[in-house]
C-alpha positions as CSV (number, residue, x, y, z in Angstrom):
1,X,0.0,-0.1,-0.1
2,X,1.3,3.4,-1.0
3,X,1.5,6.0,1.6
4,X,-0.7,8.9,1.6
5,X,0.8,12.4,0.1
6,X,0.5,15.4,2.1
7,X,-2.0,17.9,0.9
8,X,0.0,20.7,2.1
9,X,2.2,21.3,-0.8
10,X,-0.8,21.8,-3.0
11,X,-2.7,24.0,-0.6
12,X,0.5,26.4,-0.5
13,X,0.6,26.5,-4.1
14,X,-3.5,27.1,-4.8
15,X,-2.8,29.8,-1.9
16,X,-0.1,31.2,-4.2
17,X,-2.1,31.1,-7.3
18,X,-5.1,32.6,-5.7
19,X,-3.4,35.7,-4.2
20,X,-1.4,35.8,-7.9
21,X,-4.7,36.1,-9.3
22,X,-6.0,39.0,-7.0
23,X,-2.8,40.8,-7.7
24,X,-3.5,40.5,-11.6
25,X,-7.0,41.2,-11.5
26,X,-6.4,44.5,-9.2
27,X,-4.0,46.2,-11.7
28,X,-6.0,45.2,-14.4
29,X,-9.0,46.8,-12.9
30,X,-7.3,50.0,-11.6
31,X,-5.7,50.4,-15.4
32,X,-8.9,50.3,-17.0
33,X,-10.5,52.7,-14.3
34,X,-7.7,55.2,-14.8
35,X,-8.0,54.8,-18.8
36,X,-11.8,55.4,-18.4
37,X,-11.1,58.1,-16.4
38,X,-8.7,59.5,-18.5
39,X,-11.2,59.5,-22.0
40,X,-13.4,61.2,-19.6
41,X,-11.3,63.9,-19.0
42,X,-10.4,63.9,-22.6
43,X,-14.1,64.3,-23.6
44,X,-15.2,67.5,-21.1
45,X,-11.8,69.4,-21.7
46,X,-9.9,68.9,-18.2
47,X,-6.2,69.5,-18.3
48,X,-6.1,67.4,-15.7
49,X,-6.7,63.8,-15.1
50,X,-9.4,64.5,-12.1
51,X,-11.5,61.4,-13.0
52,X,-8.8,59.4,-13.8
53,X,-7.8,59.6,-10.3
54,X,-11.2,59.8,-8.8
55,X,-11.9,56.3,-10.7
56,X,-8.6,54.9,-9.5
57,X,-8.9,55.9,-6.1
58,X,-12.7,54.5,-6.0
59,X,-11.6,51.1,-8.0
60,X,-8.7,50.9,-5.1
61,X,-10.9,51.5,-2.5
62,X,-13.4,49.0,-3.6
63,X,-10.9,46.1,-4.2
64,X,-9.9,46.8,-0.8
65,X,-13.2,46.1,0.7
66,X,-13.5,43.2,-1.0
67,X,-10.0,41.7,-0.2
68,X,-11.0,42.5,3.3
69,X,-14.3,40.8,3.2
70,X,-13.0,37.8,1.2
71,X,-10.2,37.3,3.9
72,X,-12.1,37.8,6.9
């Protein structure tokens, strides 16, 4: 009979991939939010990226809220 393999290594790898996926998703969401805000700024005629920064901060806040809720 073969000994049972430990699941700790698989679980550790799974957690690593989970957090790597979260980081990638956060980066993409922030990029899209800033891009969309910049497009709105261009449409309105703002010289500064007001909407870009606003969308970026809102996206970051929402994603961090989601992260805290998932981890607790």
